[in-house]
N, C-alpha and C positions, 0 to 999 in steps of 0.2 A: 290358724286363724280362719274364722268362718267366711263364707263368700259375701262379698259386698252386696247388700240388698237395699241400699239407699233408694228411696222412691224418687220418681221423676214424673214427667208428663207421660212417657210411654210405659213406664213401670209403675203401676199403681200398687200401693202396699195394702194388704188386707188388715182390717180392724173390726172390732165389734160393731161399730156404728157405720160400717161401709168401707169403701176403698179410700185411700189417701193419695193425693197427688202433690208433689213438691215442685214449685216453679222457681228456678234460679233467677234472681234479679242482680245482674252484674253491677257491682258498685252500689247496690241498693236502689238504683234508679227505677222509678216507676211513673210512667206518664198518665195523663188523664184518660186517654183511650184504654191504656192497660188496666187502670183501676176499674173502669166501666166494664171491661171484658171479664175481669175476675168476679165482679159483682154479679153480672148476668149469668156466668157459669155456675157460681155458687148457688144462685137461686134456682136455676133450671136443672142443674145436675147434682148438686150437693145439698148440704144442710143449711145453706144461706149465709154462712160466715166465711171469712178469710182469716187464717192464722198467720202471725208473724213468727219467724224462727230466730234462734240465737245466732244465726249467721246472716241475718238481714235478707232472708228469702221469704216466700209465702207458701202456704199450703191450703188446699181445699179438702174438706172431709165429707163423709157421708155419701160418697160417689157409688153408683152401681158399677158392677164389674164390666158391663158392656158399653160404657160411655167413652172409652178411650179415643175412638176416632173423632167423635163430635167435640170432645174437650180439646184434642189436639188442633182441630180446625179453628176453633174459637180463639185459642191462645196464639196460634200462628198468625192469624189475621190481625191481631193486636200487637204483633212484634214481640211477644213474650216467649217465643219458642223458635228462634232463628236457625237452630241446627239440630237435625234429627240424630245425627251420629254422636254429637258432643253435648247433648242437652244436660246430662247429669254431671258433667265435669266442669261446667262453667261456674265454678265456685270462686268468685272474686269479691272480696269486701274492700271498702275504701273508707277513709276518714269522712264521716258524713257531713261535717261542717267545712270541708276543704273548699276554698274559694268563696266562702260566705263571710266568715269572721276574720279571715286573713287572705291575702292575695296569693293563693296557692292552689288554683283549680286543678283537679286531677281528672276531669272528665275525659279529655282526649287520650290521656295515658291509659285509663281504664278501658275505653272503647278499643284502642289499638291492641291491648293485651288480649281482650276477648276475641277479636278478629284473628289474631295470630294463633291463639290456642285452637280455635275452630278450623283453621286452615291446615292443620297438620294431622293427618289421619291417625297416626300412631298415638297421639295424645288422647284419643277416645278411650284408650286402655287405662287411663287414670281412674282411680276410684271416685265414688261420689262424695268422699270425705276429704280428698286432697284439696288443700286450701291455699289460694293466693291472696295476699293482702297488699294494699297500696296505702302507705301512711304518709301524711303530709308533714311529718316532723313532730307532731304533738304526742305520738305514742299511743293513741287510743285503740287502734286495732292490733297492736303488737300483742296485747293481752289475750288475743284469740289463739295464740300459738300457731301461726300459719306455717305451712311447709315452705312457702316462698314469700319472702317479705321484701318489697320494694320500699326503700326509705332513704331520703336524703342522698340520692345519687348512688346508692349501693343496693345490691341484691344479696340477701343473706350474709352481709358483711363484706362482700366483694365490691370494691369500687369499680364501676363500669361506665362506659360511655353510652350504652344503649340498654336501659333497664328492661325493656320488653324482651329483647333478644336474649338477655341473660336469664330472665325469668323462665322463658321457654327452654333454654339450655338446662336449667336446673331440673325442670320437669322431665326432660329426656334423660338426664343423668340419673334421676330416681328410677326410671323404668329400666335403664341399663343395669343399675346395681341390683334392682329387684330380680331381674332375670338371672344375673350372675349368682345371686344367693338362692335361686330357685324358690322364691318366696311369693306368697300371696298378699304381701303387706299392702295396706291401704295408704299409709302415710310414711314419710321419711323416718319419723321416730319409731316406726314399727320394725324397721330393718335392724340388723345387727350393726352397731356402730354407724347407724344410718347417716346422721348429720356429717360426721367426719368423712365417711367414704364417698358420699355424694359430692361433698365439697372438693375432695381430692380429684374427682373426675372433671372438675371445672377448670377452664383456662382463666388466667388472671392472677394478680397478686393479692392474696388475702390481706385485709387490714383488720386491726383490732377494733371491734365494734363496742362502743360504750353501751352499758345497760340502758335500755330505754326507760324514760320516765313515763310510765303508763298513765295517761290522762283519764280523768273521769269521763264517763259517757255524757253526751250533751243533756243538760237539764231541761225539763219542760219549761215553757214560757217564751215570751218574745225576746229576741236579741237583735242587735243591729249589725248589718253587713259593713264591711270596711268601706264601701262606697256610699254608705248612708241609707241604703234601702232596707226596710224591715223584713224580717222573716219570722217563722214561728216553729217551735218544736212542741209536739204534742205526745204525751205518753199514752199508750194504748193499753187499757186495763187487761192484764193477763194475756196480752198479745192477740186478742180476739176482736175483729172488726165486724160489725153487723151491717145490714143493708143500708140503713140511714147514714151511718158513718161513712161508708164507701161512696154513697151518692154525694155527700157533702164534700168529701176529699176530691172527687173527680170534678166537681163544679168549681172549687175554690183555687186549685193550683194553677189553672191556666196553662201556659205553654212551657213553664219551667217544671221539669219532672220533680216529683217528691223523692225523698231519699229515705228508704226504710233502713233503720239502724239495727245492729246486732243486739241492741238493748230493748227491743220491742217498743221503740218510739218512731216517730216520723218527722222528718225535717221538711218544712214547707217553704221553699225559697220564694221571694217576691210576694209574700202574702202580708197584707197590712195587719197590724196588731189588733185592729178593731174586730177581727173575726174571733178573738179570744172568747167572748161571751157565748157565741154559737157553739164553739168547740166544747166549752164546758157543759153546755146544756145537752150536748150529744153524748156526754160521758167520758170525754178525753180528759187526761190530766194536763192542766195548763199552767200550773205554777211551779217554780223551781223546787218547792218542798213537797210536791205531791207524792204520797206514798206509792203511787202506781209506778214511779220510776225505779223502785227498788224491789218490787214483788213480782215473781214469775211462778208458773206452775205448769206441769205437764198436763196431758189430756185427762188422766185419771178415769175413774168410773163416771158414766157407764161406757165410755168410748173405748177403753183399753181393757183387754181381757186379763192383763197381768196386774192391774191396779187393785189395791185393797181399800181405796177410799175415793170419794168425790173431792179431790184436792182443789178443784176450781171453786166449788162452793165454800170449802173450808178456808181457802186463802182469802176470799172476799170477806168472810165473817171475822177473820182475825187480821184484817188489813193493817191496823196500827199497833200490833203487838210488839214488834221489834223496831221501833222508830230509828231511822237513819241507817239501818242495816240492809244489805242486799240479801233478800230471802228467796229461797226456791223451795217450792212444795213438790214432792215426788210421790207418785202413787205406789212405787215399789223401789227396791234398792238399785234399779238400773239408772235412776235419776235422769231420765230423758229431758232434754231441753235446758239442762243446767248451764248457767253462764259461768265463765271462769272467774268472774268477779263476785260470785256468791260467797257470802260470809256466814249465813245461817241456813242449814239444811233441815227441812222438815220432811221426814220420810215415813210414809204409811207402811205398816206391817200388819200381819194377821191379828196382832193383839193391840193395835193402836199406833199412835205416832211416836217416833223418837226424834229428838232434836239434837243436832250437832252444831257446834260453833258458837255457843253462848257461854 
């Protein structure tokens, strides 16, 4: 297995259009100062845009090779980079509607998990792909195939009294098993009999875990909180946010953090539905049937040296071609950024596109 080369704030990945930085958003939470800092960094140091990833994180592109120190300082001041040693392993996704449409807020649990992860030096050895997920029972983030899943009082199927402690124990058990196998595995599934062997190392009585009912990602459009306060979900076309969109987001969310979802949309708590019109004018998808909720694409040409086509432009041109289907456009057969919910794959090759799943 090749060395883990996942980008972060300190490790900038090379690309044709410049360096790329990936910023982990624990639970997808992103404050107004954080949005403003990303916007300013994108304009001053990058290509002016912010990308959303399939794990609810964000990326900056078009960075010069020597901007690492300045970028780190900007992001640290905005609270987006709290741990130098653990910044690439803070991979924690959470149900983005938790506590909004049902009384199951996960904020404290997610924050505690992040703090516990960063407090243990050894866990900095986890790869940038090792994934924790905190699900509020609806099953939306289980489809991301996390290494450690906290759901309904259990962790990876073990009933526990302290989910955070158990999640940390699973991560340590993975490192123990990886060491015993003399492996460079990034994730539990990459080990020989990984799930079974890591689970065997855990204390506690295993319980049979029913198959999760994987819920659909939150649809764009307004919805109502359980306490009657409105909120808004906006789809971000192809996961790219421009300067005007970022400025509007920072202005409109107030003190309640936005929540970036793994489906390249953004949940805006405590936002009145009257902002719908402005969001639509700025290019966001704002209706439940917007095709932008179902279409994604990798960077493609000209940003990626391996890409055979400008899949961003082609995805826009063919936006309504497979209505109701989750479609991902890939510039090559690596299929970067592909969601697990993808139904139709459009893959660029030297001789044109091939389509799978129809």
